[in-house]
C-alpha positions as CSV (number, residue, x, y, z in Angstrom):
1,P,38.2,-52.4,-13.6
2,R,41.3,-50.6,-13.8
3,G,44.0,-50.9,-16.3
4,A,45.6,-49.8,-19.7
5,A,42.2,-49.8,-21.6
6,S,40.3,-48.6,-18.6
7,E,42.8,-45.6,-18.4
8,R,41.8,-44.4,-21.9
9,D,38.1,-44.3,-21.1
10,P,37.0,-40.6,-21.8
11,A,35.5,-40.3,-18.1
12,R,38.9,-40.6,-16.5
13,G,40.4,-38.3,-19.0
14,A,38.0,-35.7,-18.3
15,L,38.4,-36.3,-14.4
16,R,42.2,-35.9,-15.2
17,A,42.0,-32.7,-16.8
18,R,39.6,-31.5,-13.9
19,L,42.0,-32.3,-11.7
20,R,44.8,-30.0,-13.6
21,A,42.7,-27.0,-13.8
22,F,42.5,-27.4,-9.8
23,G,46.3,-27.4,-9.9
24,L,45.7,-30.6,-8.2
25,A,47.6,-34.3,-9.0
26,E,46.2,-37.6,-7.7
27,E,47.8,-40.1,-5.1
28,E,46.3,-43.6,-6.0
29,V,45.6,-45.4,-3.1
30,E,44.8,-49.4,-3.2
31,G,41.4,-50.6,-5.4
32,D,40.5,-53.2,-3.1
33,G,37.0,-51.7,-2.3
34,N,38.3,-49.7,0.8
35,C,39.3,-47.1,-1.8
36,Q,37.1,-44.6,-0.8
37,F,38.6,-45.0,3.1
38,R,41.6,-45.2,2.3
39,A,41.7,-42.1,0.1
40,L,40.0,-40.9,3.3
41,S,42.8,-42.1,5.5
42,A,45.5,-41.1,3.0
43,Q,43.9,-37.6,3.7
44,L,43.5,-37.2,7.3
45,W,46.5,-39.3,8.6
46,N,49.2,-39.7,5.3
47,D,48.3,-43.3,5.5
48,G,46.4,-45.0,3.2
49,G,47.0,-48.6,3.9
50,R,46.4,-50.0,7.6
51,A,44.9,-46.2,8.4
52,H,41.4,-47.1,6.4
53,G,40.2,-49.3,8.9
54,E,40.3,-46.4,11.1
55,A,38.4,-44.2,8.9
56,R,35.8,-47.0,8.2
57,G,35.3,-47.2,12.1
58,R,34.8,-43.6,12.6
59,V,32.2,-43.6,9.4
60,V,30.0,-46.8,10.6
61,A,29.6,-45.4,14.6
62,A,28.6,-42.1,12.7
63,L,26.0,-44.0,10.7
64,A,25.0,-46.0,13.5
65,R,24.6,-43.1,16.1
66,A,22.4,-41.2,13.7
67,P,20.0,-43.2,12.1
68,E,17.5,-40.7,11.3
69,R,19.8,-38.6,9.2
70,Y,21.0,-41.3,6.9
71,R,18.6,-44.4,6.7
72,P,16.4,-41.9,4.2
73,F,19.1,-42.5,1.5
74,V,19.4,-46.0,1.9
75,A,16.8,-47.3,-0.5
76,D,18.4,-50.5,-2.3
77,E,18.6,-52.4,1.4
78,P,17.3,-52.8,5.3
79,W,19.0,-50.1,7.2
80,D,20.6,-52.6,9.7
81,A,21.7,-54.6,6.4
82,Y,23.4,-51.7,5.3
83,L,25.2,-51.1,8.5
84,A,26.6,-54.2,8.7
85,R,27.9,-54.1,5.1
86,M,29.4,-50.8,5.5
87,A,31.5,-52.4,8.9
88,R,32.7,-55.1,6.5
89,D,36.4,-54.4,5.0
90,G,36.3,-54.2,1.3
91,A,32.7,-52.6,1.2
92,W,32.4,-50.2,-1.2
93,G,32.1,-46.5,0.4
94,D,29.2,-44.6,-1.2
95,H,27.5,-40.8,-0.9
96,V,26.3,-41.8,2.5
97,T,29.1,-42.6,3.9
98,L,30.9,-39.5,2.3
99,Q,28.1,-37.4,4.3
100,A,29.0,-39.6,7.5
101,A,32.7,-38.7,7.2
102,A,31.8,-35.2,6.8
103,D,30.5,-35.5,10.2
104,A,32.1,-38.3,12.2
105,L,35.5,-36.3,11.3
106,D,34.2,-32.5,11.0
107,A,35.8,-31.9,8.1
108,R,34.7,-30.4,4.5
109,V,34.6,-33.2,1.7
110,H,35.7,-31.7,-1.5
111,V,35.3,-34.3,-4.1
112,L,36.3,-34.0,-8.1
113,T,35.0,-36.8,-9.9
114,S,34.3,-37.4,-13.9
115,Y,30.9,-37.0,-14.1
116,D,29.6,-34.0,-16.5
117,D,27.3,-32.7,-14.5
118,A,28.7,-33.1,-11.4
119,G,32.4,-32.3,-11.3
120,Y,33.3,-30.9,-8.3
121,L,31.3,-31.9,-4.8
122,Q,31.3,-30.4,-1.6
123,I,30.1,-32.2,1.4
124,V,29.7,-30.6,4.9
125,P,29.6,-31.6,8.1
126,H,25.9,-31.2,9.3
127,A,27.1,-30.0,12.4
128,N,29.4,-27.5,11.5
129,P,29.2,-26.7,7.7
130,R,32.3,-23.9,8.4
131,A,34.8,-26.9,9.6
132,P,38.2,-25.9,9.5
133,H,39.4,-28.9,8.0
134,T,39.3,-30.0,4.0
135,L,40.0,-33.3,3.0
136,W,40.0,-33.8,-1.5
137,L,39.4,-36.7,-3.3
138,S,39.0,-37.8,-6.6
139,F,36.4,-40.3,-7.5
140,W,36.4,-42.0,-11.3
141,A,33.2,-42.5,-11.3
142,E,31.8,-45.9,-10.2
143,V,35.2,-47.5,-10.5
144,H,37.7,-45.7,-7.8
145,Y,38.8,-43.0,-5.3
146,N,41.9,-41.4,-4.9
147,S,43.3,-39.1,-2.6
148,V,44.3,-35.4,-4.2
149,R,46.9,-33.4,-3.4
150,E,48.9,-30.2,-4.8
151,A,50.5,-30.9,-8.0
152,C,54.5,-30.4,-8.2
């Protein structure tokens, strides 16, 4: 739930402080269930709008190509159901889709979060840990992803 009251959430404040410490600012993307993919497409193509479908498609294709790599991290539902759900518009991305994004896009994905114990995460591509491309996202835990840019 986003809105004025939730914007005052202490976790939101912690994320904003973390972003400032890194000299970064959020670039808001729509919160319609596609936010992880919108944030990725904003980073890749400066398009958090229509291009999120392309980002989702690449991630789902990576999941489908290497189920042995990703399936062990999907415990709550059968693999085929997970894959079908992730292919649907509006399905929230998760930690598994972030790894698949890094792999599919050959990019290191940096995530600043509102978590106290994991405020900064780096997800590296399985086949190329030194990938030259970097993507930056913010994650207000269990609420929303945004794209991140250098602060002005």
